C-alpha positions as CSV (number, residue, x, y, z in Angstrom):
1,M,-13.8,9.4,37.9
2,D,-14.7,12.6,39.7
3,T,-18.2,13.6,40.7
4,N,-18.7,15.7,37.5
5,T,-18.2,12.8,35.2
6,Q,-21.0,12.1,32.8
7,I,-21.6,8.3,32.2
8,I,-23.0,6.4,29.2
9,G,-24.2,3.3,31.1
10,P,-23.5,-0.3,30.4
11,Q,-27.0,-0.9,29.1
12,T,-26.9,2.1,26.8
13,T,-26.2,2.3,23.0
14,V,-25.6,5.7,21.4
15,T,-25.6,6.0,17.7
16,G,-24.4,9.3,16.2
17,A,-22.3,12.2,17.6
18,V,-21.6,12.7,21.3
19,R,-20.4,16.2,22.0
20,G,-19.8,18.1,25.3
21,K,-17.6,19.5,27.9
22,G,-16.2,17.9,31.0
23,P,-15.2,14.3,31.7
24,L,-17.2,11.4,30.1
25,A,-17.0,7.7,31.0
26,I,-18.4,5.2,28.5
27,A,-19.5,1.9,29.9
28,G,-21.9,1.0,27.1
29,R,-21.6,1.2,23.3
30,V,-21.1,4.3,21.1
31,D,-21.3,4.1,17.3
32,G,-20.4,7.4,15.5
33,Q,-18.3,10.2,17.0
34,V,-17.2,11.5,20.4
35,I,-15.9,15.1,20.6
36,L,-15.1,16.4,24.1
37,E,-13.6,19.4,25.8
38,G,-12.5,17.3,28.6
39,D,-11.3,13.7,29.3
40,C,-12.8,10.5,28.0
41,L,-12.6,7.1,29.7
42,I,-13.6,4.0,27.8
43,M,-14.4,1.5,30.5
44,A,-13.5,-2.2,30.5
45,R,-16.6,-3.7,28.9
46,A,-17.4,-0.7,26.7
47,V,-17.4,-1.0,22.9
48,V,-16.7,2.2,20.9
49,Q,-16.9,2.2,17.1
50,A,-16.3,5.9,16.7
51,A,-13.7,8.6,16.2
52,I,-12.7,10.1,19.5
53,E,-11.3,13.5,20.2
54,A,-10.7,14.7,23.8
55,D,-8.1,16.2,26.1
56,T,-7.1,12.8,27.5
57,V,-8.4,9.4,26.3
58,E,-8.0,6.3,28.5
59,V,-9.0,3.1,26.9
60,R,-9.8,0.1,29.1
61,G,-12.3,-1.5,26.7
62,A,-12.5,-1.8,22.9
63,V,-12.2,1.0,20.4
64,K,-12.4,0.7,16.6
65,G,-11.8,4.2,15.2
66,D,-9.3,7.1,15.3
67,V,-8.3,8.3,18.8
68,R,-7.0,11.9,19.0
69,A,-6.0,13.5,22.3
70,R,-4.7,17.0,23.0
71,G,-2.8,15.7,26.0
72,H,-2.3,11.9,26.1
73,V,-3.7,8.5,25.2
74,I,-3.5,5.6,27.6
75,V,-4.2,2.1,26.4
76,A,-4.6,-0.2,29.5
77,A,-4.0,-3.9,29.9
78,N,-6.6,-6.0,28.1
79,A,-7.8,-3.0,26.1
80,S,-7.9,-3.0,22.3
81,V,-7.6,-0.2,19.8
82,E,-7.9,-0.4,16.0
83,G,-7.3,2.8,14.0
84,L,-5.1,5.9,14.4
85,I,-3.7,7.0,17.7
86,E,-2.6,10.6,17.7
87,A,-1.4,12.5,20.7
88,P,1.7,14.2,22.1
89,R,2.1,11.4,24.6
90,V,0.9,7.8,24.3
91,E,1.1,5.0,26.9
92,I,0.4,1.4,25.8
93,D,0.4,-1.4,28.3
94,P,2.3,-4.5,27.1
95,Q,-0.9,-6.6,27.6
96,A,-3.0,-4.3,25.4
97,R,-4.0,-5.3,21.8
98,V,-3.2,-2.5,19.4
99,R,-3.5,-2.5,15.6
100,A,-3.0,1.2,14.9
101,R,-0.9,3.9,13.2
102,L,0.7,6.1,15.8
103,A,1.2,9.8,15.3
104,M,3.0,11.8,17.9
105,P,3.9,15.4,17.0
106,I,7.3,16.6,18.2
107,Q,8.7,20.0,18.9
108,L,12.1,20.3,17.3
109,P,14.7,22.7,18.7
110,R,14.8,26.1,17.1
111,G,16.7,26.0,13.8
112,V,16.4,22.2,13.4
113,R,14.4,20.8,10.5
114,A,13.1,17.4,10.0
115,R,14.1,15.5,6.8
116,T,11.3,14.8,4.4
């Protein structure tokens, strides 16, 4: 975390939408929606029951909801994700628990079409 990171503390519960710019670390609980122009870190003991949209999402805690990143999603050891994971790049630690659909858009070479 850098010095500009906003933190939702471990004793805090947020119900509703969290929107903003810049990095956000969640150490508590969020129920609803997280939409950021920046990175989102779900810390080890955090519980998030929300759809998350950010540049990069790193999950170290528990997420139940769709996770969408413009850059990449990282699911660390001992983390859990249940929902959709959508990003151009996804890293899942072998010790993570994931029950999710995975969507990774790809860029096909010019003139190549995907079969439907």
